[in-house]
Structures are given as structure tokens and as C-alpha cells.
C-alpha positions in Angstrom: 78.5 47.1 118.1 77.7 48.2 114.6 79.0 44.9 113.3 76.6 43.0 115.7 73.7 45.1 114.5 74.6 44.5 110.9 74.8 40.8 111.5 71.4 40.8 113.3 69.9 42.7 110.4 71.4 40.3 107.9 69.9 37.4 109.8 66.5 39.2 109.9 66.6 39.9 106.2 67.6 36.3 105.3 64.8 35.0 107.6 62.3 37.3 105.9 63.6 36.1 102.4 63.2 32.5 103.5 59.7 33.2 104.7 58.8 34.9 101.4 60.2 32.0 99.4 58.3 29.4 101.5 55.1 31.5 101.1 55.5 31.7 97.3 56.1 28.0 97.2 52.9 27.3 99.1 51.0 29.6 96.7 52.4 27.9 93.6 51.6 24.5 95.1 48.0 25.3 95.9 47.1 27.6 92.9 45.9 24.8 90.5 43.6 23.5 93.2 42.1 26.9 93.7 41.6 27.4 89.9 39.9 24.0 89.5 37.6 24.8 92.4 36.7 28.2 90.7 36.0 26.5 87.4 33.7 23.9 88.9 31.8 26.6 90.8 31.4 28.6 87.6 30.1 25.6 85.6 27.6 24.8 88.4 26.4 28.4 88.3 26.0 28.4 84.5 24.2 25.1 84.5 21.9 26.3 87.2 20.9 29.5 85.6 21.3 28.6 81.9 17.7 27.6 81.3 16.4 30.8 83.0 18.9 32.8 81.0 17.7 31.3 77.7 14.1 32.0 78.5 14.8 35.6 79.5 16.9 36.0 76.3 14.0 34.7 74.2 11.5 37.0 75.8 13.9 39.9 75.3 14.3 39.1 71.6 10.6 38.8 71.2 10.0 42.1 72.9 12.8 43.7 71.0 11.3 42.4 67.7 7.9 43.8 68.6 9.3 47.1 69.6 12.0 47.6 67.0 10.9 45.9 63.8 13.1 47.8 61.5 16.2 47.1 63.7 15.4 43.4 63.8 14.8 43.3 60.0 18.2 45.0 59.4 19.9 42.6 61.7 18.2 39.6 60.0 19.2 40.9 56.6 22.7 41.5 57.7 22.9 38.0 59.1 21.4 36.5 55.9 24.0 38.5 53.8 26.8 37.0 55.9 25.4 33.5 55.9 24.4 33.3 52.2 27.9 32.9 50.8 28.6 30.1 53.1 25.3 28.4 52.3 26.0 28.8 48.6 29.4 27.3 49.0 28.0 24.4 51.0 25.1 23.8 48.5 27.4 23.7 45.4 28.8 20.2 46.1 25.3 19.0 47.0 23.9 20.4 43.7 26.8 18.8 41.8 26.1 15.5 43.5 22.4 15.8 42.8 23.1 16.5 39.1 25.4 13.5 38.9 22.7 11.3 40.4 20.2 12.6 37.9 22.6 12.1 35.1 23.2 8.5 36.1 19.5 7.9 36.3 19.0 9.4 32.9 21.8 7.1 31.5 20.1 4.0 32.8 16.8 5.3 31.5 18.2 6.0 28.1 19.8 2.5 28.1 16.4 0.9 28.9 14.7 3.0 26.3 17.4 2.2 23.7 16.8 -1.5 24.3 13.1 -1.1 23.9 13.5 0.9 20.7 15.8 -1.7 19.3 13.3 -4.4 19.9 10.6 -2.3 18.4 12.8 -1.4 15.4 13.5 -5.1 14.8 9.8 -5.9 15.0 9.0 -3.0 12.6 11.8 -4.1 10.2 10.3 -7.6 10.1 6.9 -6.2 9.2 8.6 -3.8 6.7 10.2 -6.8 4.9 6.9 -8.5 4.8 5.2 -5.4 3.5 7.9 -4.9 0.8 7.5 -8.6 -0.2 3.8 -8.2 -0.5 4.1 -5.0 -2.4 6.5 -6.5 -4.9 4.2 -9.5 -5.3 1.2 -7.3 -5.8 3.2 -5.3 -8.4 4.0 -8.5 -10.3 0.3 -9.4 -10.2 -0.7 -6.0 -11.5 1.8 -6.3 -14.3 0.4 -9.7 -15.2 -3.1 -8.2 -15.3 -1.9 -5.7 -17.9 -1.6 -8.5 -20.4 -4.9 -8.7 -22.3 -5.1 -12.0 -24.1 -7.2 -12.7 -27.1 -10.6 -14.2 -26.9 -10.6 -17.9 -26.0 -7.0 -17.6 -24.7 -6.4 -19.7 -21.5 -3.4 -19.1 -19.2 -2.0 -20.4 -15.9 0.0 -18.4 -13.4 3.1 -20.0 -11.8 5.9 -19.0 -9.5 9.6 -19.2 -10.4 11.1 -21.6 -7.8 14.6 -22.2 -9.2 17.2 -21.1 -11.7 18.9 -24.0 -13.5 20.9 -21.7 -15.7 24.6 -22.2 -16.3 27.2 -21.2 -18.8 25.4 -22.8 -21.8 21.8 -23.0 -20.5 19.4 -20.2 -19.7 16.3 -21.7 -18.0 14.1 -21.5 -14.9 11.9 -23.8 -13.0 8.2 -23.0 -12.2 5.8 -24.7 -9.8 3.2 -25.5 -12.5 2.9 -28.6 -14.6 0.4 -30.9 -16.4 -2.0 -30.7 -13.5 -2.3 -27.0 -14.3 -2.9 -27.7 -18.1 0.7 -26.6 -18.9 2.2 -28.3 -21.8 5.5 -28.5 -23.7 6.1 -25.5 -26.0 3.7 -23.1 -24.2 4.6 -19.5 -24.3 5.7 -18.0 -21.0 5.7 -14.2 -20.2 5.5 -11.9 -17.2 3.9 -8.5 -16.9 6.5 -6.8 -19.1 6.9 -9.2 -22.0 7.9 -12.5 -23.4 10.1 -14.7 -21.2 10.5 -18.0 -23.1 8.7 -21.3 -23.7 8.1 -24.5 -21.8 10.9 -27.0 -22.7 10.1 -29.8 -20.2 6.9 -30.4 -18.2 6.1 -32.7 -15.3 3.1 -33.2 -13.1 3.7 -30.3 -10.7 6.7 -28.4 -12.3 8.1 -27.4 -15.6 11.3 -26.0 -17.0 11.1 -22.8 -19.0 13.7 -22.2 -21.7 14.4 -18.4 -21.8 14.6 -16.4 -25.0 18.2 -15.7 -24.3 19.2 -19.4 -24.4 21.4 -20.6 -27.2 18.7 -23.0 -28.4 15.9 -20.5 -28.4 14.4 -19.3 -31.7 11.3 -17.1 -31.8 9.5 -15.8 -34.9 9.1 -12.0 -34.5 8.3 -8.9 -36.5 8.5 -5.2 -36.1 5.3 -3.7 -34.9 5.5 -0.6 -37.1 6.3 -1.9 -40.6 5.7 -5.6 -40.0 9.2 -6.7 -41.0 9.7 -10.4 -40.1 12.7 -11.9 -38.5 13.9 -14.5 -36.0 14.9 -13.7 -32.5 17.9 -16.0 -31.8 19.4 -16.4 -28.3 23.2 -16.6 -27.8 23.4 -16.7 -24.0 23.8 -12.9 -23.8 21.3 -10.5 -22.2 20.4 -9.1 -25.6 19.5 -11.8 -28.2 20.2 -11.3 -31.9 17.7 -10.3 -34.5 18.4 -12.3 -37.6 16.9 -13.6 -40.9 15.4 -10.2 -41.6 13.8 -9.7 -45.0 14.7 -6.1 -45.3 17.4 -4.9 -43.0 17.2 -1.4 -44.2 13.7 -1.0 -42.9 14.7 -2.1 -39.4 16.3 0.5 -37.2 17.1 0.9 -33.4 14.1 1.8 -31.3 11.5 -0.2 -33.1 9.2 -2.4 -31.0 9.5 -6.2 -31.6 6.5 -8.5 -31.0 5.9 -12.2 -31.7 4.6 -12.9 -35.2 2.7 -16.1 -34.4 4.2 -18.0 -37.4 4.7 -21.7 -36.8 1.9 -21.9 -34.2 4.5 -21.9 -31.3 3.7 -18.4 -29.8 0.5 -16.3 -30.0 0.9 -13.3 -32.2 1.4 -9.8 -30.8 3.2 -10.7 -27.5 5.6 -7.8 -26.6 9.3 -8.8 -26.8 11.5 -5.7 -26.7 13.1 -3.0 -28.7 15.8 -3.1 -31.4 19.3 -1.9 -30.5 22.5 -1.7 -32.4 25.5 -3.6 -30.8 29.1 -2.5 -31.0 29.7 -4.9 -33.9 26.9 -3.4 -35.9 24.6 -6.3 -35.3 20.9 -5.8 -34.6 19.9 -7.0 -31.2 16.8 -6.7 -29.0 16.7 -5.2 -25.5 14.0 -7.4 -23.8 11.1 -5.8 -21.9 11.2 -8.6 -19.3 14.0 -8.5 -16.7 15.0 -12.2 -16.8 17.3 -11.8 -13.7 14.3 -10.9 -11.5 11.6 -13.3 -12.4 9.1 -14.2 -9.7 5.7 -14.8 -11.3 5.0 -15.8 -14.8 2.0 -16.5 -17.0 1.9 -19.6 -19.2 -0.3 -19.4 -22.3 -1.9 -22.9 -22.4 -4.4 -22.3 -25.2 -5.0 -19.5 -27.8 -6.8 -19.1 -31.0 -5.1 -20.7 -34.0 -2.9 -23.0 -31.8 -2.4 -26.5 -33.0 -3.8 -28.8 -30.2 -2.5 -32.4 -30.2 -0.3 -34.1 -32.7 -0.3 -33.0 -36.3 -2.1 -35.6 -38.5 -0.1 -36.9 -41.4 -1.1 -35.6 -44.9 -2.3 -38.2 -47.3 -1.0 -37.6 -50.8 -2.7 -39.1 -53.9 0.2 -40.7 -55.8 -1.8 -40.6 -59.0 -1.8 -36.9 -59.0 2.0 -36.8 -58.6 2.5 -38.7 -61.8 
């Protein structure tokens, strides 16, 4: 009897266990469906009352701002304090990018300005060269004006256009000739002093033999004590001073001028100053810089010059007996 009862109870308990298991299985099976339905209903409720909720929240904030100004200001300041570091961190890359863009724009601007300044500098350098050339030309003319010729002295100004000098020849070419009343043997000088004499002359040009040439001989004298001598060229920059009557009366530093003897050069043209060479010879440092000749003045006529060929002298043979 007790065994039958226990068996019946065991069947009842196993039946109840099976019922619980089947019930739990049904709950697990239908639970996702119930959760999805609840989520859809919640979304529909929120979407239906969201606009109304926002409006009510806005009015609530407005009323709260009017009523509690200090509280709202504190909240706003607290929010700004919290947000400011983030805004600063976000603005740093933007500021760096903006600075980079500005730097690139400045680089392109500097490049354009540099090209403009280069063109302007080239233009100014061109005008500077022209101005320097005109200034040098003006200075040469001023030096030429310093020469005060004697009365009735005629001269012609010419430009040096070539240098035909070599190892044994010291001469230059000028753009003046017979059409400018320039003749062979005329004295040539610049604003500083004597340069040479005309050796060959054409219609529009002439060749000037410099005083440093080996074939140049110029009668000179010392301006202070009037000691005569001959300035003889030897193809060096400082011609020799020879044939001096009294060598003891000539010393370095004395000024040498043309003597006018022989009628080749006018008297008193400045030549240079006496110097003493290493070998003890007297030489003359010329006033004129023969390496930088540009404009020269040719003395075409001066008082005492012999114009034309020299007439022969008639000698009475009876007086020679």
C-alpha cells in the first residue's frame, strides 16, 4: 500500500516537473517576442510625446532662469569650465592649420615681392650705371675746364676710342682729325696734365703718341728753379728725366712742366713730379693717368707756334768768305 502510494506520488512529481519544464520552455520561446513588442511600444510613446516634452522642458528652463538667475549662471559657468578644455583642444589643430595656411600665403607673397624687387633692382642698377658713366664724363669735362690756355690758344676736345699700345708702342686713338683742325705734332693733355702728342692724323681720327713711349722726347723744366731737361719715355709708367744742366739742383718732389723749346709744346703745361727710382735715376710721376684716358684736349694753335713749313734760310755766300 505504501509502495503504491509512493509510486503514485513519484508519478505526480514527475508530471509536475514535466509541466514546469514545458512551461519554462514556452516562456523562453516567447520572451524575445514580448521584449520586442515592449520596445516598439516604448519608441512609439517617446515619439508621440517627445515634442511636447521638449516644449515643456524649454518653458521650464526659461521659468527657472527667470526665477533663479544665480543658479543658472553658476550652472552655465560650470558647464563652460567643463567644455572649455575640450574646445581649446579642438581649436589647437585648427589654429595650427590656419597658421600654416597664412605662412604659405606669406611665402607666395614674399616670392612675388622678391621677383618685383629684383626687377626693380635691375632697373635701378641700369640707371646707376648710366649715372656713374655720366658722372665720370662730367668729371673729365670739369678737369678739362681747369686748364686755362694762353690768349689766342685754340684747342679741340676728342674722345679716346682705342688703345693701340703694345710691348714697344704706347699710343691711343682719338676720334678727331683734320676736320677738327688737329694736326701732326699737336700737344695732347687731359684735365690732369700732359698726355702726349699727335703722331699720325687722318680726316676723322688721329693717333696720339704717349709721353711714356720709347720714341717720345719732351723738353721740360722744373717749375721752381727753371732747370731744363728732356723727358724721355722708355715704355715704363714713369719716364726718365735726362739731359739736366744741373742735377744737384733737381730733387724729388719738384714739379715738372713743359719748357716750350723747339715749338713742339706750349710752355707751362703740367707734366708731373720728380721721383727717384731704385737705381738712383731721376724719373717723373705723371699727373695724367694714362691707363684711364677717356677725353683729351688737343692744342691746335698757341702763341709762338710755328704754323706751316719752316722756310729755308738764305745765306749770303759773300759774307761767309
